[in-house]
Structure formats: C-alpha cells, structure tokens
Residue, then its C-alpha position, 0 to 999 in steps of 0.5 A: x864507221x856507221x853511215x850517217x842518216x837522220x833519226x826517224x821517230x818510232x812509228x810506221x814508215x811508208x813508201x811512195x808519195x805521189x805529188x799531184x800539186x807540185x806548186x805546193x809541194x816542190x815549191x817552184x813554178x818552174x818545175x811544173x809543166x803547163x797543161x799544154x806540155x804536160x806530156x812533153x819530156x822536160x829539158x835538162x834545165x827543168x830537171x835541174x829545177x825539179x831536183x832543186x824543188x825536191x830539195x826544198x820539199x825534203x827540208x820542209x817536210x823532212x821526208x826521206x826520199x828513196x829514189x834518185x829521180x822524180x817521175x813525171x806523171x799526168x797529174x804532177x810528179x811522183x817520188x818514193x819516200x819513207x814517211x811517218x804517220x804524222x808526215x802523211x797527214x801533213x803531206x795530204x793537207x799540202x795537196x799530195x795524193x799518197x799511196x802506201x806500198x808497204x809498212x816498212x817497219x813491219x817488213x823490216x822486222x820480218x827481214x831482221x828475222x832472216x839473220x842467222x842466229x849467233x853460233x858458238x866458236x869455233x866457226x868452220x867453213x861448213x857452219x858458215x857456208x852461204x850456199x847451204x844457208x837460207x839466212x844472212x850472216x851477221x857481222x861477226x859471222x862475216x869476219x869469221x868466214x874470212x878467217x875460216x877461209x884463210x886457215x890451213x889448208x888454204x893458207x898457201x894461197x890466201x892471206x887475211x889482212x887486218x885493216x889498220x883502223x877500227x870502226x867508230x864502234x871499235x870493230x876490227x875489219x879484215x880483207x882477204x887476199x887470194x893469190x898464188x905467187x908474187x910479182x911487182x907487176x901483177x894486176x890486182x882485182x878488188x871486190x868491195x861490199x857492205x858499204x850501205x848499212x841495209x844492203x845486206x846481200x853484198x857481204x854474203x855474196x862476196x863470202x860465197x864468192x870467196x868460199x867457191x874460189x878457195x874451194x876450187x883452188x884447194x881441190x883443183x876443181x871447176x866452179x859452176x854457177x847456174x849454166x856456166x862452168x869455169x874450169x880448174x885451169x882457168x881458175x888456176x890461171x887467175x890465182x897464179x897471175x893476179x892478186x884478188x882482194x875481197x873486202x866484203x863488209x865495209x860498214x859493219x857498224x851500220x850493218x849490225x845496227x840495221x840487223x839488230x835495231x833499225x832495219x831501214x837505217x841507210 
C-alpha cells in the first residue's frame, strides 16, 4: 500500500527553514528561551512545548517538516522543511529567515533519471545484478530479481514466498527464504526494506545481499565485502542452521510513484 502523504502543489520545493521569531512561527512563548538563557540547554518540558508549537506551525503554514528535531540556534529555532514558493513568501512575512539548500524538484528529476530502464523478459540474475549496475532497480525488477534467485539451481536452498494480499494498486509482493534443511526450533532472521516510498536504496541493498548469499551457497565460495571476508564454512553454517527471510520491497506502490511521478513522495 502506498504511504499516505499530503499532496504537494506542482511548484518548486525547497529545504531548510531557519526560524528567527519563534513567537510568530511556533506560536507559543513557552518554547522561546529568554536572552539570558538562550545558550542553556532546554529542559524536557521545554522540548515538549517546542514540538507542540511546531505541530501548530505545520498546521498553520502547511509545511512538510523534514526532520524529527528542532535545533536551537542563537537567534531562534531551526527546522528543515519542504516548502513551495508561495509558502516561502508567507513564512518570510511571518518573520522567518529562509535558507534554500536545494531545489528539491530539480534534484528529484535528476534522481529519477538514475532508475534502470525497463528490460525485456526473461530477466536473469546477470541482467539484474546490483553490483554491476549504476542505477536503481524499478519495482518490477526487484520482483524479477527475487524470482531469478529462487530458480534452479538455487531452488535447493531458496523458496519464493507469495504474500497473501495484493497492494492497494493490485501488485503482488514476494519474499525469499534462504535456508537448507528444516527444524521446529530453527532461528529465523528477517530482513525488511522499501518501507518508505522515496527510500530507494534498501530494496537494492537487500537484492544485492540475496545475490551475494545465493551465489556463495551455490558455489561454496566466500563473500568479500570491503576488507572483510566471510568464508564458505561460516556461510554454510548460517544457511544450514537458520532460516533467512528477505522482504526487500514492502511498499512497491509508493516506490513506483516516487520513481515515476513525484520523487519527494514519502
């Protein structure tokens, strides 16, 4: 199911709002330190009041805050946010000092250009290799990569698991089990990725992990990542005594929307 987020108008999105008048923007005197104690760390109660004030600010100005904290600076409070051109004017009139870090729409279009082009079926492990590529897998390619790793000769230690319910946009999701042997008390290890729409990296990272692990199991060879090597004996031990479950793409609808339409979609 696609993550729910407020719709954004079709105009530029910017990042970083520096609030210099917390009384006007946050809407509460309690969250604005006096001149005498501006540089004193705020108590927990003050932090709570800050967040309450920020919530009112988000409702009033309809800004999408991009951080989980408010940073205290010498002349007020600083938060990161995605705002439109119109909101910039409104916030400036309210007494905010604004610093643009990037045009997020333009950067989003650049990022969308780094998604792999669709490939004709059948899609093989080689064609879907993450290590050999410089672009992101799209939604269909993530699913195809799971299917490719579960096929022969890997089928002696892999199992493609079809999830019972389709997504909101009627996509079918799969997970992959990597294990050899069985047992009632075997520990399970679960890897989950692709929860948030615009977090494109984790599905590719988990597909890369699956490709490395299945190749090592099939060929009885070690895995080297950076300066560290995991020998074949240790890899066999994991696969023969534990069940590894990989669900790389929990939110394919959101990922597809972010990759093809609105890149800032949450």
